[in-house]
VEXSESE-198287 format. One record per residue: residue number from 1; chain; x, y, z of N, C-alpha, C, O, CB in turn. Coordinates in Angstrom, 2 decimals. Atoms other than C-alpha are relative to their C-alpha. Glycine has a CB too. Example, Ala and Ser with C-alpha at 12.3 -4.5 7.8 and 13.67 -1.06 7.14 Angstrom:
% residues 2
zase  vofi  n_x  n_y  n_z  ca_x  ca_y  ca_z  c_x  c_y  c_z  o_x  o_y  o_z  cb_x  cb_y  cb_z
1  A  0.89  -1.19  0.00  12.30  -4.50  7.80  0.90  1.20  0.00  1.94  1.18  0.66  -0.99  0.03  1.25
2  A  -0.82  -1.19  -0.06  13.67  -1.06  7.14  -0.77  1.09  0.73  -0.26  2.20  0.90  0.41  0.46  -1.42
***
This chain:
% residues 144
zase  vofi  n_x  n_y  n_z  ca_x  ca_y  ca_z  c_x  c_y  c_z  o_x  o_y  o_z  cb_x  cb_y  cb_z
1  A  0.18  0.47  -1.02  122.08  76.61  82.85  -1.45  0.55  0.89  -2.27  -0.17  1.46  1.26  0.21  0.57
2  A  1.12  -0.41  -0.21  119.53  79.21  83.81  -1.40  -0.29  -0.46  -2.50  -0.20  0.08  0.20  0.86  -0.15
3  A  1.91  0.17  0.23  116.60  78.41  82.03  0.14  -1.51  0.09  -0.91  -1.83  -0.48  -0.95  0.64  -1.86
4  A  0.06  1.16  -0.37  117.23  74.67  82.79  -0.28  0.15  1.38  -0.98  -0.81  1.69  1.08  -0.73  -0.35
5  A  0.31  -0.16  -1.07  116.91  75.94  86.54  -1.53  0.46  -0.07  -2.41  0.18  0.74  0.94  0.81  0.58
6  A  1.68  -0.83  -0.30  113.60  77.95  85.71  -0.88  -0.79  -0.75  -1.98  -0.30  -0.98  -0.26  1.79  -0.62
7  A  0.97  0.55  0.48  112.05  75.26  83.96  -0.15  -1.22  1.28  -1.13  -1.92  1.54  0.28  -0.42  -1.61
8  A  0.41  1.41  -1.40  112.72  72.67  87.27  -0.79  0.99  1.31  -1.55  0.52  2.16  2.07  -0.99  0.98
9  A  0.81  -0.54  -0.94  111.49  75.55  89.41  -1.87  0.25  -0.57  -2.93  0.07  0.04  0.86  1.45  0.38
10  A  1.56  -0.23  0.41  108.34  76.43  87.23  -0.65  -1.71  0.27  -1.62  -1.78  1.03  -0.15  0.64  -2.01
11  A  0.55  1.39  -0.36  107.66  72.04  87.24  -0.13  -0.25  1.93  -0.87  -1.12  2.37  1.27  -1.24  -0.81
12  A  0.14  -0.04  -1.01  108.01  72.50  90.87  -1.04  0.78  0.40  -1.60  0.08  1.24  0.92  0.18  0.40
13  A  0.91  -0.78  -0.29  105.43  75.16  91.47  -1.18  -0.49  -0.76  -2.32  -0.29  -0.32  0.39  1.31  -0.22
14  A  1.35  0.80  0.66  103.07  73.36  89.15  -0.66  -1.06  0.68  -1.86  -1.25  0.88  0.31  -0.67  -1.27
15  A  -0.23  1.54  -0.92  103.44  70.24  91.00  -0.83  0.44  1.23  -1.93  0.04  1.62  1.92  -0.51  0.55
16  A  0.71  -0.40  -1.28  102.81  72.12  94.04  -1.37  0.52  0.14  -2.21  0.12  0.94  0.70  0.91  0.55
17  A  1.40  -0.54  -0.30  99.88  74.32  93.42  -1.25  -0.58  -1.34  -2.32  -0.07  -1.65  0.20  1.93  0.02
18  A  1.15  1.00  0.67  97.96  71.87  91.02  -0.09  -1.42  0.76  -0.94  -1.67  1.62  0.38  -0.36  -1.69
19  A  -0.11  0.81  -0.70  98.82  68.88  92.11  -0.38  -0.69  1.77  -1.29  -1.33  2.29  0.84  0.18  -0.34
20  A  0.50  -0.14  -0.85  99.62  69.09  95.28  -0.99  0.59  0.97  -1.59  0.04  1.90  0.47  -0.03  0.06
21  A  1.26  -0.28  -0.35  97.34  71.03  96.23  -1.78  -0.17  -0.26  -2.80  0.34  0.21  0.24  0.80  -0.08
22  A  1.30  0.56  0.44  94.48  69.64  94.85  -0.52  -1.64  1.03  -1.65  -2.07  1.27  0.30  -0.35  -1.88
23  A  0.17  1.06  -1.08  95.46  66.27  97.43  -0.16  0.62  1.39  -0.73  -0.03  2.27  1.24  -0.98  0.01
24  A  0.46  -0.08  -1.39  95.45  68.52  100.50  -1.81  0.52  -0.44  -2.76  0.13  0.24  1.17  1.34  1.07
25  A  1.38  -0.35  0.29  92.17  69.96  99.01  -1.01  -1.08  0.81  -1.73  -0.84  1.78  -0.22  -0.05  -1.67
26  A  0.91  1.00  -0.41  90.45  66.58  99.47  0.41  -0.43  1.80  -0.43  -0.60  2.69  0.21  -1.39  -1.21
27  A  -0.84  0.15  -1.34  93.09  65.90  102.75  -1.00  1.08  1.00  -1.80  0.44  1.68  1.94  0.60  -0.22
28  A  0.53  -1.10  -0.59  91.52  68.98  104.45  -1.49  0.77  0.58  -1.99  1.59  1.36  0.39  0.54  -0.70
29  A  1.73  -0.67  -0.01  88.03  69.11  103.66  -0.56  0.80  -0.66  -1.77  1.00  -0.76  -0.41  0.62  0.95
30  A  0.30  -1.47  0.71  88.37  72.08  101.58  -1.28  -0.50  -0.97  -2.35  0.12  -0.91  1.56  0.75  -1.07
31  A  0.44  0.49  0.96  86.82  69.98  98.78  -1.37  -0.60  0.45  -1.23  -1.56  1.20  0.96  -0.85  -0.55
32  A  1.30  0.95  -0.43  83.08  68.71  99.43  -0.80  -0.25  -1.26  -1.72  -1.07  -1.31  -1.07  0.76  1.18
33  A  0.62  0.02  1.46  81.96  69.00  95.94  0.58  0.43  -1.12  1.24  1.47  -1.08  -1.06  0.65  -0.07
34  A  -0.62  -0.50  0.67  83.03  69.24  93.00  -0.29  1.46  -1.12  -0.91  1.20  -2.15  0.27  -1.01  -0.38
35  A  0.04  -1.39  0.74  83.01  73.13  91.30  1.49  0.33  -0.92  2.57  -0.17  -1.27  -0.23  1.29  1.30
36  A  -1.07  -0.32  1.33  84.79  74.88  88.99  1.05  0.80  1.22  2.17  0.90  0.72  -0.82  1.32  -1.71
37  A  -0.93  -0.49  -1.17  86.73  76.65  92.53  0.32  -1.10  0.42  -0.30  -1.52  1.39  -0.52  0.88  1.13
38  A  -0.62  1.29  -1.04  88.68  73.47  93.44  1.61  0.52  0.70  2.41  1.41  0.41  0.32  -1.73  -1.20
39  A  -1.16  -0.34  -0.71  91.41  73.34  95.82  1.18  0.51  -0.73  1.96  1.26  -0.15  0.39  -1.07  0.68
40  A  -1.01  -0.44  0.37  93.84  73.82  93.01  0.33  1.36  -0.21  1.34  2.07  -0.21  0.14  -0.54  -0.81
41  A  -0.12  -1.77  0.80  92.46  77.12  91.73  -0.60  0.86  1.06  -0.96  2.02  0.87  -1.10  0.33  -1.70
42  A  0.27  -1.12  -1.53  91.51  78.39  95.55  1.45  0.28  0.13  1.76  1.45  0.33  -0.79  -0.82  1.78
43  A  -1.67  -0.05  -1.20  95.60  77.82  96.81  0.36  1.01  -1.75  0.57  2.19  -1.46  1.52  -2.47  0.65
44  A  -0.41  -0.96  0.66  96.43  79.62  93.33  -0.21  1.19  -0.52  0.38  1.85  -1.38  0.18  -0.29  -0.49
45  A  1.03  -2.03  -0.29  94.21  83.02  93.81  0.96  0.47  0.71  1.60  1.51  0.63  -1.88  0.32  1.21
46  A  -0.41  -0.74  -1.98  95.63  83.22  97.31  1.95  -0.03  -0.34  2.85  0.65  0.15  -0.71  -1.90  2.14
47  A  -1.72  -0.09  -0.44  99.31  82.26  96.44  0.05  1.01  -1.46  0.84  1.88  -1.09  1.30  -1.97  0.02
48  A  -0.50  -0.69  0.78  99.55  84.24  93.13  -0.30  1.28  -0.02  0.40  2.19  -0.46  -0.13  -0.44  -0.93
49  A  0.95  -1.28  -0.44  96.89  86.89  94.23  1.08  0.99  1.13  0.85  2.13  1.54  -1.70  -0.71  1.00
50  A  -0.72  -0.61  -1.67  99.71  87.74  97.29  1.08  0.45  -0.76  1.30  1.65  -0.60  0.53  -1.26  1.54
51  A  -1.24  -0.50  0.91  102.76  88.11  94.86  0.30  1.54  0.32  1.17  2.17  0.91  -0.36  -0.16  -1.70
52  A  0.03  -2.17  -0.19  101.93  92.08  94.72  0.14  0.32  1.62  -0.28  -0.25  2.63  -2.11  1.02  -0.60
53  A  -0.16  -1.07  -1.38  102.76  94.27  97.57  -1.19  0.58  0.35  -1.66  1.43  -0.41  0.98  1.27  -0.20
54  A  1.14  -1.34  -0.30  99.87  95.91  99.20  -0.66  -1.03  0.80  -0.24  -2.18  0.90  -1.09  0.90  -1.45
55  A  0.71  0.93  -0.08  97.08  94.57  100.85  -0.90  -0.36  -0.83  -1.15  0.67  -1.46  -0.39  0.04  0.83
56  A  1.43  0.16  0.99  94.04  93.14  98.60  -1.10  -0.79  0.78  -1.21  -1.66  1.65  0.30  -0.95  -1.53
57  A  1.52  0.20  -0.13  90.54  93.10  98.58  -0.27  -1.22  -0.49  0.41  -1.88  -1.27  -0.86  1.01  -0.72
58  A  0.19  1.47  1.03  88.69  90.05  97.75  -0.77  0.44  -1.19  -1.42  -0.28  -1.94  -0.97  -1.40  0.76
59  A  0.36  0.11  1.70  87.74  91.71  94.80  0.82  -0.08  -0.78  0.59  -0.68  -1.83  -0.61  0.95  -0.62
60  A  -1.56  0.51  0.67  91.27  91.66  93.60  0.37  -1.24  -0.05  0.98  -1.63  -1.04  1.16  0.47  0.67
61  A  -0.15  0.86  0.48  91.38  88.35  94.52  -0.93  -0.93  -0.29  -0.66  -2.13  -0.16  0.70  -0.28  0.44
62  A  0.58  0.43  1.32  88.37  87.49  92.38  0.39  0.10  -1.21  0.46  -0.70  -2.14  -0.91  0.41  -0.15
63  A  -0.53  -0.32  1.65  89.60  89.21  89.67  1.13  -1.23  -0.31  1.07  -2.05  -1.23  0.94  1.84  -0.19
64  A  -0.87  1.17  0.08  92.66  86.91  90.36  -0.68  -1.40  -0.64  -0.42  -1.69  -1.81  0.49  -0.26  1.48
65  A  0.44  0.60  0.24  90.86  84.25  90.11  -0.83  -0.67  -1.16  -0.95  -1.87  -1.41  -0.11  0.19  0.63
66  A  0.48  -0.23  0.96  88.77  85.32  87.08  1.35  -0.26  -1.19  1.42  -1.14  -2.05  -0.69  1.37  0.20
67  A  -1.17  0.78  0.87  92.12  85.20  85.28  0.32  -1.17  0.03  1.18  -1.39  -0.82  1.08  0.37  0.14
68  A  -0.72  1.13  0.20  92.80  81.78  85.85  -1.09  -0.69  -0.64  -0.99  -1.80  -1.17  0.66  -0.66  1.26
69  A  1.14  0.94  0.88  89.43  80.90  84.40  -1.24  -0.21  1.03  -2.38  -0.54  0.72  0.70  -1.73  -0.51
70  A  1.66  0.11  -0.96  87.02  80.84  87.64  -0.68  1.14  0.33  -0.28  2.04  1.07  0.08  -0.63  1.52
71  A  0.29  -1.31  -0.42  84.58  83.18  87.56  -0.68  0.03  1.49  -1.45  -0.91  1.68  -0.92  0.65  -1.08
72  A  0.50  0.06  -1.38  83.51  83.84  91.25  0.08  1.55  0.56  0.98  2.33  0.24  0.94  -1.11  0.94
73  A  0.37  -1.32  -0.87  82.42  86.95  93.32  0.82  0.10  0.95  1.69  -0.76  1.14  -1.33  0.07  0.64
74  A  -0.65  -0.04  -1.23  83.71  88.32  96.35  -0.44  -0.47  0.80  0.35  -0.96  1.60  0.25  0.89  0.42
75  A  0.77  0.88  -1.10  81.32  86.85  98.48  -0.04  -1.36  -0.48  -0.12  -2.26  0.36  -1.54  0.46  0.29
76  A  0.01  1.78  0.07  81.32  83.47  96.85  1.96  -0.49  0.91  2.28  -1.43  1.64  -0.11  -0.66  -2.55
77  A  -1.50  0.21  -0.59  85.42  83.67  97.90  0.13  -0.03  1.26  0.70  -0.89  1.93  0.92  0.95  -0.35
78  A  0.45  -0.12  -1.83  84.48  84.86  101.39  -0.31  -0.81  0.53  0.21  -1.00  1.63  -0.98  0.69  0.51
79  A  0.94  1.27  -0.52  82.23  81.89  101.95  1.17  -1.04  -0.15  1.26  -1.85  0.78  -1.59  -0.44  -1.08
80  A  -1.12  0.98  0.48  85.33  79.77  100.42  1.31  0.28  1.21  2.11  -0.63  1.39  0.55  0.44  -1.87
81  A  -1.28  -0.35  -1.11  87.98  81.02  103.12  -0.83  0.10  1.04  -1.59  1.01  1.37  1.02  1.47  -0.18
82  A  0.53  0.36  -1.39  86.98  79.03  106.35  1.18  -0.82  0.98  2.40  -0.68  0.97  -1.41  -1.01  -0.24
83  A  -1.42  0.74  -0.71  89.05  76.91  108.56  0.28  -1.23  -0.85  1.48  -1.44  -1.02  -0.22  -0.57  1.77
84  A  -0.76  1.02  1.12  89.49  74.05  106.18  1.07  0.99  -1.05  2.24  0.64  -1.10  -1.42  -0.88  -1.13
85  A  -0.78  -0.54  0.82  90.99  76.57  103.65  1.46  0.46  1.15  2.63  0.15  1.39  -0.94  1.27  -0.83
86  A  -1.51  -0.51  -0.82  93.36  78.07  105.84  0.97  -1.43  0.36  2.08  -1.77  -0.04  -0.46  0.91  1.80
87  A  -0.95  1.91  -0.22  94.63  74.31  107.05  0.51  0.00  -1.04  1.73  0.14  -1.11  -0.89  -1.71  0.12
88  A  -0.65  0.14  1.85  94.84  73.97  102.80  1.33  0.72  -0.12  2.36  0.21  -0.55  -1.13  0.93  -1.36
89  A  -1.10  -1.11  0.50  97.13  77.09  102.62  1.20  -0.32  1.12  2.36  -0.22  0.72  -0.66  1.87  0.08
90  A  -0.98  0.16  -0.50  99.06  76.19  105.74  0.83  -1.18  -0.32  2.06  -1.18  -0.30  -0.26  0.13  1.06
91  A  -1.13  0.85  0.32  100.08  72.88  104.72  0.13  0.05  -0.95  0.50  -1.10  -1.20  0.09  -1.11  0.22
92  A  -0.74  0.16  1.18  100.94  73.56  101.20  1.19  1.30  0.08  1.96  1.57  -0.84  -1.10  0.06  -1.38
93  A  -1.30  -1.00  -0.29  103.38  76.48  102.73  0.60  -1.02  0.58  1.69  -1.05  0.01  -0.09  1.47  0.99
94  A  -0.64  1.05  -0.51  104.60  73.44  104.68  0.67  -0.91  -1.15  1.84  -1.24  -1.00  -0.98  -0.74  0.85
95  A  -0.10  1.15  0.82  104.72  71.01  101.65  0.89  0.79  -1.07  1.45  0.12  -1.93  -1.51  -0.73  -0.53
96  A  -0.80  -1.51  0.62  106.57  74.73  99.97  1.51  -0.80  0.54  2.38  -1.47  -0.01  -0.55  2.09  1.05
97  A  -1.48  -0.19  -1.25  109.34  74.51  102.85  0.45  -1.52  -0.14  1.59  -1.63  -0.60  -0.50  0.47  2.15
98  A  -0.57  1.14  0.58  109.81  70.83  102.38  0.67  -0.04  -1.19  1.87  -0.31  -1.29  -0.82  -0.79  -0.13
99  A  -0.74  0.65  1.26  110.41  70.43  98.94  1.53  0.59  0.06  2.65  0.12  -0.11  -0.82  0.45  -1.58
100  A  -1.72  -0.76  0.24  113.04  73.24  99.13  0.88  -0.29  0.63  2.04  -0.04  0.30  0.27  1.34  0.19
101  A  -0.92  0.36  -0.53  114.42  71.87  101.57  0.94  -1.44  0.04  2.00  -1.76  0.57  -0.42  0.31  0.86
102  A  -0.51  1.38  0.51  114.96  68.41  100.30  0.61  0.40  -1.23  1.09  -0.70  -1.51  -1.14  -1.18  -0.22
103  A  -0.37  -0.42  1.44  116.20  69.81  96.88  1.56  -0.12  0.43  2.28  -0.92  -0.15  -0.63  1.69  -0.64
104  A  -1.02  -0.46  -0.77  119.31  71.05  99.19  1.07  1.10  -1.01  2.30  1.14  -1.00  0.77  -1.42  0.61
105  A  -0.25  -0.92  0.59  119.63  73.93  96.73  0.21  1.13  1.05  -0.53  1.39  2.00  -0.92  0.13  -0.94
106  A  0.27  -1.61  -0.93  120.68  77.25  98.36  0.74  0.92  -0.96  1.64  0.72  -1.77  0.83  0.17  1.88
107  A  -0.61  -1.30  1.10  121.16  80.82  96.78  1.32  0.14  0.19  1.87  0.26  1.29  -0.60  1.57  0.23
108  A  -1.54  -0.07  -0.47  124.78  81.00  95.89  0.01  1.54  0.90  0.96  1.64  1.69  1.25  0.02  -1.60
109  A  -0.19  -1.11  -0.61  123.93  84.94  97.33  -0.08  -0.02  1.72  0.46  0.79  2.47  -0.96  0.85  -0.63
110  A  0.10  0.38  -1.48  122.93  83.40  100.91  1.15  -0.88  0.70  1.44  -1.08  1.88  -1.29  -0.78  0.16
111  A  -1.04  1.19  -0.42  125.58  80.95  100.96  1.59  0.60  0.20  2.63  -0.03  0.41  0.02  -1.26  -1.34
112  A  -1.31  -0.63  -0.31  128.23  83.81  101.31  -0.52  0.71  1.66  0.24  1.38  2.36  0.55  1.34  -1.46
113  A  0.14  -0.33  -1.98  126.58  84.61  105.20  -0.22  -1.32  0.84  -0.66  -2.34  0.31  -1.64  1.08  0.52
114  A  -0.21  1.01  -0.93  126.84  82.34  108.02  -0.99  -0.19  0.91  -1.14  -1.17  1.64  1.09  0.18  0.64
115  A  1.00  0.49  -0.91  123.76  83.21  109.71  -1.15  1.26  -1.24  -0.85  2.32  -1.79  0.37  0.38  2.26
116  A  0.97  -0.94  0.80  120.25  84.57  107.68  -1.11  0.16  0.82  -1.41  -0.86  1.44  -0.48  -0.54  -1.42
117  A  1.03  0.10  -0.97  117.25  85.80  109.71  -1.33  0.95  -0.45  -1.37  2.18  -0.50  0.64  0.46  1.44
118  A  0.99  -0.80  0.75  113.89  86.61  108.19  -0.99  0.92  1.27  -1.18  0.49  2.40  -1.02  -1.21  -1.04
119  A  0.74  -0.61  -0.68  111.67  89.35  109.66  -1.02  -0.22  -1.10  -0.92  -0.28  -2.32  0.44  1.34  0.52
120  A  2.03  -0.26  1.18  107.81  89.30  108.03  -0.62  0.86  0.74  -0.99  0.57  1.88  -1.53  -1.63  -0.16
121  A  0.48  -1.26  -0.77  106.53  92.59  108.98  -1.26  0.03  -1.34  -1.69  1.12  -1.69  1.40  1.63  0.24
122  A  1.38  -0.39  0.56  103.34  91.60  106.35  -1.25  -0.39  1.11  -1.20  -1.09  2.12  -0.23  -0.88  -1.51
123  A  1.46  0.29  -0.26  99.58  91.62  107.15  -0.80  0.03  -0.74  -0.96  0.79  -1.70  -0.52  0.58  0.72
124  A  0.92  0.17  0.33  96.96  90.21  106.63  -0.94  -0.48  0.89  -0.63  -1.23  1.82  0.17  -0.50  -0.82
125  A  0.80  0.16  -0.67  93.75  90.07  107.92  -1.19  -0.86  -0.30  -1.70  -1.06  -1.40  -0.18  0.98  0.25
126  A  0.35  1.62  -0.09  91.79  87.05  109.04  -1.50  0.09  0.29  -1.80  1.01  1.06  0.89  -0.95  1.34
127  A  1.68  -0.03  -0.21  87.74  86.53  109.15  0.24  -0.44  2.15  1.03  -1.24  2.65  -1.19  -1.88  -1.47
128  A  0.58  0.10  -1.40  86.68  86.64  113.19  0.79  -1.57  0.54  1.53  -1.78  1.50  -1.99  -0.03  -0.08
129  A  0.33  1.41  -0.67  86.63  82.74  113.32  1.24  -0.59  -0.22  1.43  -1.81  -0.12  -1.27  -0.93  -0.64
130  A  -1.89  0.20  0.47  90.59  82.74  112.34  0.52  0.41  1.35  1.72  0.19  1.49  0.83  1.30  -1.50
131  A  -0.99  -1.24  -0.87  91.64  84.79  115.32  0.46  -1.15  1.26  1.39  -0.91  2.02  -1.19  1.82  0.82
132  A  -0.36  0.69  -1.41  91.83  81.98  118.02  0.96  -1.03  -0.91  1.88  -1.56  -0.29  -1.53  -0.80  1.13
133  A  -1.06  0.95  0.96  93.76  79.80  115.29  1.37  0.51  -0.21  2.47  0.00  -0.03  -0.54  -0.17  -1.51
134  A  -1.44  -1.17  0.29  96.27  82.34  114.47  -0.14  1.31  0.14  -0.42  2.29  -0.55  0.58  0.06  -1.43
135  A  0.35  -1.53  -0.70  96.22  84.78  117.07  0.76  1.28  -0.58  0.22  2.38  -0.69  0.43  -0.02  1.65
136  A  -0.69  -1.16  1.12  98.94  86.96  115.02  1.00  1.17  1.37  0.99  1.06  2.60  -1.85  1.23  -1.18
137  A  -0.63  -1.15  -1.06  101.07  89.96  116.86  -0.99  0.76  0.51  -1.79  1.52  -0.04  1.02  1.04  -0.62
138  A  0.56  -0.96  -0.91  99.76  91.25  119.88  -1.48  -1.18  0.78  -2.37  -0.79  1.54  -0.60  1.73  -1.12
139  A  1.20  0.98  -0.56  97.21  88.14  120.87  0.36  -1.10  0.45  -0.35  -2.10  0.31  -0.99  -0.39  -0.91
140  A  -0.48  1.53  0.16  99.48  85.47  121.93  1.37  -0.10  -0.42  2.17  -0.80  0.20  -0.84  -0.82  -1.04
141  A  -1.49  0.55  0.63  102.71  85.61  119.64  0.77  0.38  0.93  0.59  1.43  1.55  0.58  0.58  -1.43
142  A  -1.47  -0.13  -0.52  105.91  85.33  121.31  1.12  -0.21  -0.88  1.14  -1.12  -1.70  0.24  -0.88  1.03
143  A  -1.18  0.36  0.72  109.37  85.78  119.91  0.88  -0.90  0.83  1.17  -0.81  2.03  0.75  1.23  -0.41
144  A  -0.52  0.99  -0.02  111.22  82.75  119.60  1.32  0.15  0.98  2.06  -0.81  1.17  0.15  -0.38  -1.32
***
């Protein structure tokens, strides 16, 4: 069962980071011309590069991209982190949550609890141009 479950999750992740990311790249305007740094590769770089703990430099994200087969400099990656890229990643996260919600799968561990509260203390610096769109803690953020 574990192997089957892993295969399903692997297929979901591949669909999300390849097919859905490609579609979102076109929808959000992230993709303006054909290049090696497709929306799919950009999303893979950002998602997979964020899996490890700690702040990542653009150079480290560029290395993730290199590992995925796309050579790009930190400066080149920085140029791609713009409003369209942020919207693309935001929609990708929303799609990921929607897919999980539709599956109806509940972790057996979480099924033992009547309430689960998620507290996120992660920090990610954004370019100044993104501050208004994503104000974050201390700049208009309010607890619900």
